[in-house]
C-alpha positions in Angstrom: -7.7 -126.3 7.1 -4.8 -128.6 6.3 -1.6 -127.3 4.5 0.7 -129.5 2.7 4.3 -129.1 3.7 6.3 -126.9 1.2 9.9 -127.9 0.9 12.4 -124.9 1.5 15.3 -124.5 -0.7 18.5 -123.1 0.3 20.5 -121.2 -2.3 24.0 -120.5 -1.9 24.9 -116.8 -1.4 27.0 -115.4 -4.3 29.7 -113.4 -2.6 31.7 -110.9 -4.8 34.5 -108.6 -4.8 34.0 -105.5 -6.7 37.2 -103.5 -7.9 37.9 -100.6 -10.2 40.7 -100.9 -12.6 42.6 -98.0 -14.3 44.9 -97.9 -17.0 46.7 -95.0 -18.5 49.0 -94.5 -21.6 51.1 -91.5 -22.4 51.7 -90.7 -26.0 52.9 -87.8 -28.1 50.3 -86.4 -30.4 50.8 -86.8 -34.1 48.8 -83.7 -35.3 48.0 -80.2 -34.1 44.9 -78.3 -35.2 45.1 -74.5 -35.2 42.0 -72.4 -35.3 43.0 -68.9 -36.8 40.6 -65.9 -37.1 40.6 -62.6 -39.0 38.3 -60.0 -37.2 37.5 -56.8 -38.8 35.3 -53.8 -37.6 33.6 -51.1 -39.8 30.6 -48.9 -40.2 29.7 -50.4 -43.6 28.9 -54.1 -43.4 29.9 -54.9 -47.0 33.1 -52.9 -47.0 34.0 -54.6 -43.7 33.2 -57.9 -45.1 35.2 -57.3 -48.2 38.2 -56.2 -46.1 37.9 -59.3 -44.0 37.8 -61.5 -47.2 40.8 -59.8 -48.7 42.8 -60.4 -45.6 41.6 -63.8 -45.0 42.6 -64.8 -48.5 46.0 -63.5 -48.0 46.4 -65.6 -45.0 45.3 -68.9 -46.6 47.5 -68.2 -49.5 50.6 -67.6 -47.3 49.7 -71.0 -45.7 49.5 -72.9 -48.9 53.0 -71.4 -49.7 54.1 -73.2 -46.7 53.2 -76.5 -48.5 50.2 -77.1 -46.2 47.6 -79.2 -48.4 44.5 -77.1 -49.2 42.4 -80.0 -47.7 43.9 -79.4 -44.4 42.6 -75.8 -44.4 38.9 -75.7 -43.6 36.6 -72.7 -42.8 35.3 -73.2 -39.1 33.1 -70.2 -38.6 31.8 -67.0 -40.3 30.1 -64.5 -38.4 28.7 -60.8 -38.9 27.6 -59.1 -35.6 26.5 -55.5 -34.9 28.6 -53.8 -32.2 27.2 -51.3 -29.8 28.6 -48.8 -27.1 26.6 -47.7 -24.2 26.7 -44.1 -23.7 25.0 -42.4 -20.8 22.9 -45.4 -20.4 21.9 -45.6 -24.1 23.0 -48.1 -26.7 24.7 -46.5 -29.5 25.4 -48.6 -32.8 29.3 -48.6 -33.3 29.4 -50.7 -36.5 30.0 -54.3 -37.6 32.4 -56.8 -36.7 33.0 -59.6 -39.3 34.9 -62.8 -38.2 36.3 -65.6 -40.4 37.7 -68.6 -38.7 39.5 -71.5 -40.4 41.1 -74.6 -38.8 44.5 -75.7 -40.1 45.7 -79.3 -39.5 49.4 -79.9 -39.3 51.0 -83.3 -39.2 54.5 -81.6 -38.9 53.7 -80.2 -35.4 57.2 -78.6 -35.3 55.7 -76.1 -38.0 53.0 -74.8 -35.8 54.9 -71.8 -34.6 55.9 -70.9 -38.2 52.4 -71.1 -39.2 51.2 -68.9 -36.6 53.9 -66.3 -37.1 52.9 -66.5 -41.1 49.3 -65.9 -40.5 49.9 -62.9 -38.1 52.2 -61.5 -40.6 49.6 -61.5 -43.2 46.8 -60.2 -41.2 45.4 -62.7 -38.8 44.5 -61.2 -35.4 43.4 -64.2 -33.2 44.1 -67.9 -32.6 41.1 -69.2 -30.7 42.6 -72.6 -29.9 45.5 -74.9 -30.5 44.6 -78.6 -30.2 46.9 -81.7 -30.2 45.4 -85.0 -31.2 45.8 -88.6 -32.4 44.7 -89.9 -35.9 44.0 -93.3 -34.3 43.3 -92.9 -30.5 41.4 -96.1 -30.4 44.5 -98.0 -30.8 46.1 -96.6 -27.9 42.9 -96.8 -25.8 43.1 -100.5 -26.5 46.4 -100.6 -24.7 45.1 -98.5 -21.7 42.1 -101.0 -21.6 44.4 -104.0 -21.3 46.3 -102.2 -18.4 42.8 -101.3 -16.7 41.8 -104.9 -16.8 45.2 -106.1 -15.4 44.9 -103.4 -12.6 41.6 -104.8 -11.6 42.7 -108.4 -11.4 45.9 -107.4 -9.4 43.6 -105.4 -7.0 41.2 -108.3 -6.5 44.0 -110.9 -5.8 45.4 -108.5 -3.3 42.2 -108.3 -1.5 41.8 -111.9 -1.7 45.2 -112.8 -0.3 44.9 -110.2 2.4 41.5 -111.4 3.6 42.5 -115.2 3.0 39.6 -115.6 0.5 39.5 -118.3 -2.2 39.1 -116.1 -5.2 37.5 -117.6 -8.6 39.8 -116.8 -11.5 36.9 -115.8 -13.8 35.1 -112.6 -13.2 31.4 -112.6 -13.0 30.9 -109.2 -14.4 33.0 -106.7 -16.3 31.8 -103.2 -17.0 33.8 -100.8 -19.3 33.1 -97.1 -18.2 32.5 -94.5 -20.8 35.6 -93.0 -22.0 36.7 -89.9 -24.0 40.1 -89.1 -25.4 41.1 -85.7 -24.0 42.4 -83.3 -26.5 44.9 -80.8 -25.0 44.4 -77.4 -26.2 45.9 -73.9 -25.5 44.3 -70.4 -26.0 46.6 -68.0 -27.6 46.4 -64.3 -28.3 48.0 -63.0 -31.6 51.1 -60.8 -31.2 54.0 -60.8 -33.5 57.1 -62.2 -32.1 60.5 -61.6 -33.6 61.9 -64.8 -31.8 58.9 -66.9 -33.2 56.1 -68.4 -31.5 57.0 -71.3 -29.3 54.6 -74.2 -29.4 55.1 -77.1 -26.9 53.2 -80.2 -27.9 53.5 -82.3 -24.4 51.7 -85.7 -24.2 48.2 -86.9 -24.3 47.0 -89.3 -21.5 44.6 -91.9 -22.8 42.9 -93.5 -19.9 40.6 -96.5 -19.5 38.4 -97.6 -16.3 36.7 -100.8 -15.8 34.6 -102.2 -12.9 35.0 -105.9 -12.4 33.2 -108.4 -9.9 34.9 -111.5 -8.8 33.3 -114.3 -7.0 34.8 -115.7 -3.9 
């Protein structure tokens, strides 16, 4: 059997340099969010709930008197849970725990300590979190992304110069890695302080990462 000759084609191999670029921007937060809780315990669930509501109303009113807008105060959680003790291996009903949690957003971060102290003085007995954040983190992320792309290009040029490679200026692939803006937070147990509760805001790190392929 005769076979016709099949021409062979030679395709140039595409050679690439793959680099990972990282960019970081440090910024100060422009708001703080506090989660303030009132916890009460008692045998009678209705009485315990009523006591909790009375204390929380007092806490909220005290915060409004600090000129915090009502829309910046929001209920975060409300729970009624039975509580038990274990005595001689047996579960014994102790009563009910009622927890009412609110979040308070402050654009004036310097007032955070005053808000906490005021809440404590009016009956709050727990702060489950303090979170610092940015209203427009995406704008800062764009700066970090720009730095990440510049970092990737610098790395590729360094590799090409060191290895004496002819690097094409246009990348053949750019992949932006998934990103999340970290929100710094602190856990704080409530305790009245004569000197006031110090709150340090620090800075938030916004990071961006890209994977870029350059042809050479």
